[in-house]
N, C-alpha and C positions, 0 to 999 in steps of 0.2 A: 310581513317583515321585509325590510328593504333588501334589494339584491346586493347591496354593498357589503362585502365580507371583509372589509378592512380591519386590521387589528387595533386601530386607534381607539375605538370605543372601549375595548377591553383594557388597553393601557391607561386610558383616562380614568376608568372606574377603579383600577388598581391604585393609581396615584391618589385618587380622591380618598380611598379607604386609608392609605398610608398617611395622608395629611390629617385625617380625623384621629387616627391613633396617635400621631405625633402631638396633636393638640391636647389630647387627654394626658399624655405623658408629661408634656411641658407644664400643664396646669398643675398636675400632681406634684411635680418637683419644685416649682417656684413658689407657690402659695399654699395656703391651707388646703389639704387634700379634700376634706369633706365638703367645705363650702365651694371651693373653686371648681371642682368637677361638676357639682350641681349647677353652678352658674354657667359653666361652659355648655352644659346641656341645654339650659334655657336659651342662651345666646344663639345656639345652633338648631333650635327646634324646627324652624322652617326648613332648613337643609335636611334634617333627619327625616321629617315627614315626607318631603318631596322626593328624597332619594329612595326611601322605602317604597313609595308609590311607583316610582319609575321602574324599580326592579320587578315588582309584581306585574305591572302592565307589559313590560318588555317580554317577560316570560310567557304571558298569555298570547301576545302577538306572535311570538315565534312558534308557539304550539298550535294555534288555531287559525291564524290568518291564511287566506288563499295565497297561492304562489304569485309573486309580483310580476307585473309586466316590465317592459324595458325602462320605464320611468320609476320603477320601484313602487308603483301604486297597485292596490289590490283591495278587495273586500276584506273586512275584518274577520270573516268566517267563510269556510267553503260553502258555495251556493249549490253545488252539484247540478249545475246548469250546463248543458252541452253548448259548444261554440256555435254561433249562428252567422249567417251571411246577411248583408244589408237587405237583400231581396226577402229572405225569411222574416226579418224583423218588420219590414214594411207590410208583409202579408199577414203576420200573426200578432203584431202589437195591438193590444186591445185599446179602446178609446181612452184618452187621457186629456187632462186640462191643467193649465196653470191658473192659480187663483191668487189674487192680490187684494189687500184692503188698503185704501188710501184715504187720507184726510188732509185737505188744504195742501195738495201736492203740486199745485200749478207751476211753481218755479222749477221743480225737478222733472216735470213731464218731458221736456225735449230729450234729455238724456235717457229717461226711462223708455220712451217710445222708440228711440234709436236702438237701445239695447235689446228690445224684444220685437223688433221689426220682423225677423224671420219666424217668430212664433205667434204672430198676430192671430192666426186662425185658432190657436189653442188658448188664447188669453181671455180670462174672465176677471173683471174688476168690480169690486163693490165699493162705492163711495160712501164713506162713513160720516155722512152729514157735513160735507165740506161747505164752507161759506164763501169760497172764492170761485174762480172759473174752472175748477178741475173737471167737472162733469162735461161742460161744453167743449173743453179742449180734447178730452178723450173721445167724445162722440164725433168730433170733427175729424179725428184721426182714424175713425172706423173701429174703435175698440168697443166691445160689448160692456156696458156699464149697468150695474144694478144700484139704484139710489136708495140710501138708508135715511130715514127721516130724523132719527136720533143718533147721536154719537155713542156707539156701544163699545168701542175699542176692538182690537183685532180678533180675539177669540170669538166673541159674539157675532161680529161681522162675517167672519169666515163660516161660522155655523149657518148663518142665514144664506150666504152665497151657495153653500152646498145644496140647499133645498131648491135652488133655482137652476142647477145644472141639469142637462139632459140625463135621463135615467141610465143611458148606456155607458156613461163615463165611469170607468172602474178605478182609475188611478188619478190622483191629484198631486200637483207639486205646489206647495204653499210657499209663496215668495214675499219679500218685502220690496217696496219701491226702490230702495237704494242698492239692491242686489243685482249683480250682473252674472250671467252664465258664461264662464270662460271656456269650458270644454266643448268639443265638437261631437262628443259621443253620447249625447243625452238619450237618443232613442235606444241605443244598445243597453245603457244602464237601466232605462225603464223596462225594456223587454226582459232583462234578467231579473229585475225586481218582481215583475208580475209572475214569472215562473218560480221564483223562490218561495212563494207562499207566506212571506213575512209581511207584517203590518206596516213597517216603516223603514226608511233608508235615510241615514244621515250623511249628507255630502261633506266634502272638505270645504270649509269656509275660510277664506283668507282675507286679510285687510289690505286695502289699497295703500301702498307705501308712499305716502306723500307728506313726509315730515317725520321728525324723530319720534314724537309721541306715537304716530301711526306705526313706526317700525317696532316700537316696544309692544304695541297691541298686536302687531302681526306675529311677533315671536310668541306672545301669549296664546293667540289663536292656534298657531301651529302645534304648540305643545298640547293644548286642549284636544285637538283633533288627532294628530299623528301619534300621540302617546296616550292621551286620556281616552278618547272614544275608540281608537283602533285597538286598545288593550281591553276591550269589553266584549269581543266576539259578537254574539247576536243579542246582547242585552244592554245595548248602549242607549243613550238619550239623544233625542233629536234637537238640533238647533232651531232657530226661528224659521229658517228656510229649509224645507225638507220634503221628501216624497212619502206619500201614504197611500194605502188602499182606501178608497173613498168610504166604504161602509165602516171601516174601523175608525177612521177619523171622525165620521159623523156620530158614531156611538160614543166615542171618547168625549166629544164636545157636548153631548147630551148629559154626560155625567160630570163635566167640568164645572168649576166654580165661575168660569168666564172672567176671571181676574186677569189683567194684563201682566201682572207680576209673575214671572217665571212660567208663563202659560205653556211654553214648549216642554218644560220639565214635567208639568202636571199631565199633559197629554201622554208623554212617554210612560209615566208611572201607571196611569190608568191602563194603557195597553199591556205593559209588562205584567201587571197584576192579574191580567186575564190569561196569562201564559203565552202571549204573542211574542214575536221576535222583531227586533230592530237592529240593523247592522250598519256599520260605517263603511263607506266606499269612497276612498280618496281619488278614484279615477274621475269622479265628477267634481269639478272645481267651480265654486262660486266665489265672487269677490264682492265685498261690502265696504262701505265707508267707515273708517275709524273716527273716533272723536279727535278733533283737531285742537281743542282747548282743554286745559286741565279741569276747569269747572264742569264742562259737559261730561268729561270722562268720569269725574268723581260722582256726579249725579247718577250717571248710568250704572256705575258699580254699586252705589248705595241701593238702587232699585233692584239690582240683581241679587244681592245678598239678602235684602228684605224678602224677596220672592223665594229664595231658597229656604229660609226658615219658615215662611208662611206655608209653602207647599209641604215641607217635611212634617210640620205639625198637622196640617189639614189632611194629609194623605198617609198618616202614620200606620194605619191598618193595612193599606195596600203595600207600603214599604216593608212591613213585617212579612206579608205574604210573599213579596218578591224575594226577600232575603232567604226564605226557606227553599227557593227553587234549586239552588246549588251553591257551591263554595264561592264562585265568582260573583254572584249577585249578593251574597252575604257580605263579601268584601266591599263591593262598590257602594251598596245602599245602606248597609249597617255600619261597617267599620270606617270606610273612607268618608262618606257623607255625614254619618251620625257622630262618629267619634273624632276622627282626625280633623274634619272641617268645622263642625259645630261645637262639640264638647270640649275640644282642646283649644278653642279660639283664645281663651284667657292666657294660655301659654304663649301664643303668638303675640299678644299685646305685651306681655312681660318681656318677651324677647326684643320687641321694638324699643321698649324703654331702656333695657339694659344695654343694647347696642348703641343707643343714642348717648348714654352716659359714657360708655367706653370710647366712642368716637370723640366726645368732648374731652376726655382725659388725654387721648392721643394728641388732640389739637393743643392742649395745654403744654405738653412736652415740646411740641414743635415750635410754639411761640415763647417758650421759656417761662411758663406760668405753672410751676410744679404743684401749686395748691389745687389745680383742676384734676390732678391725678392722684391726690392723696387718699381718696376714698377707694376701698377695695372694689366697689362696683364700677369705678371709672378706670380700672386697669385696661390699657389699650389692647391687651392680648385677646380679649373677647371679640372685639371688632376685627382685628387683624386676621385671626384664624377663621372667623365666620366669612369674611369677604373672600379670602383665598380659596376656601373650600367651596363656597357657592359659585365662584368663578369657574372652578373645575367642573362642578356639577352642570353649569349652564352650557359649557362646551360639550359635555357628554350628552345633554338633552338636545342640543342643536344637531349633533351627529345622528342621534337616533330618531328624532321626531320631525326633522325637516328634510324634504327631498334634496338629493345631492346637488342638483343644479341651482338651488335657491338658497343655499347656506351662506354664500358669499355676501349677499345683500343684507343678511341679518347679523353678520359678525360684529359690525360696529356697536350693536346694542348689548352684546354679551357682557362686556365689562361693567355695564351699569344695570344689568337686569337684576342683580342682587338688591339694589335700592328700589327698583320697581316692585319686586315681590314683597319687600317690607312695606312699601307704600300702600299696597293692597289691603293691609291690615286695617287702615283707617276707614275706608268706605265700608269694609265688612263690619267693623264695629258699629258704625252709624246705622247700617242696615239692620243689624240684629237689635240694637237699642231702639230703633224706630218701631219694630214689631212689638217689643216689650212695652214701651210707653203708650203705644196705641191701645194695647190690651188693658193696661192698668189705668191710664189717664185719658185716653182718647185723643192724644196729641203726638206729633212727631218731633223728634229732636232736630231733624234736618228734612226739609221738603224737597224730594226729588222731582223730576220733570214728568214722571210717568202718569201720575194722577194727582188730583187735588186732595186736601186733607180728608174730605168726606169719602172719596173713593178709596183712599188708602185705609181709612178706618173700617169700611165695610169689608175690604180684602183681608184685614187682620182679624175680623170677627170669627169666633169659633162656630157661629151659627149660619154661615153662608150656605145657602141651599144650592145643590147642583143645578146647572142650567139656568141660573138667574144671574144676569149680568151685574157685575159690581164695578 
């Protein structure tokens, strides 16, 4: 939990609750109580679900996270590791390596090589059947490269690379070519992770803030990490760039479907189902590229949500086992993922439609077209209350989930994050529908950039064998 003990989060939370109560009271007085309160609930379903989740995870953070350092960063659970000196870490840190899968990455190699210059001796790259000059450029720079004849995608490529590493390497840091390590404390984090006995470590991943869309994604990532993962103690999920015990990752990939869709979530579920621990540590900061164009962002999110449903169905037995571990795992993997995210998605769609009609009704009053607001569904009150309440929620989430020194850069997106959260309903819908149509008709409604139709169809198949690349 952050070291910031300011009363403002409590005041914002109290104000938010007061506004929600006011909205219910206003709706009950002005229009038909039965219908209006129900519609008010539908209009605010995204707020209610997000606020409930924020409360749960904030409680877990306060109860289980380790004491924060001067920057407010800390592991999501007490590691019970004694403090160490740089000399002790250099003496006792067991062998480790960075592993990266690349494909046709030649244009990005100058930045990549510069970013990992200080870690060159630790770096292992597998070229996933590139057709450009990637391999030659890497070898010219002195990087160890394993060439892959066929394009297998990241999970299968990393599995192959693990078999090529020296046997003494115990810890691996899986990275993507566009990820940069910002922190200077990597060896300290690795040393503590090795002593912790846990299978995985999820670092803080932030988005490079080079544009308004990137700022929105940055806020999204901060909430996902600082609230989402940090509120899961030692049962969180890994992002694409993470630290693992090598043997655990190798065993997980042997049981993995090797689909590129939500491959990191699938790895995490396999490890957690075995009783392993995965914790979040925001002392280790990585930076990645956000999507700069809306089309690329939409395609990425469609693939993410397709992957979520794919993995949830394919790993339902592991998820049930994880849910029985304790109350926190039941909440995250059964209630939050299964009910709030997947099962209640139709309510999110209904909320988006209702808020669109309500906004249109408000526009009608503004431009003096009263016929636009004549329908009960187009009453502006739904949009007005939803926006004000989610605005307060966003400020509360900013205060809790974002480090103190970085809040100022994200304040400009807070007033519009309400629209961003609603917009996420669209790619989520396409992702889920893609999975359904692939299962029923063998076709996608929308083709994302992760895989072609044949690859996506195999990924959605219920008969995908573990360890066979799809």
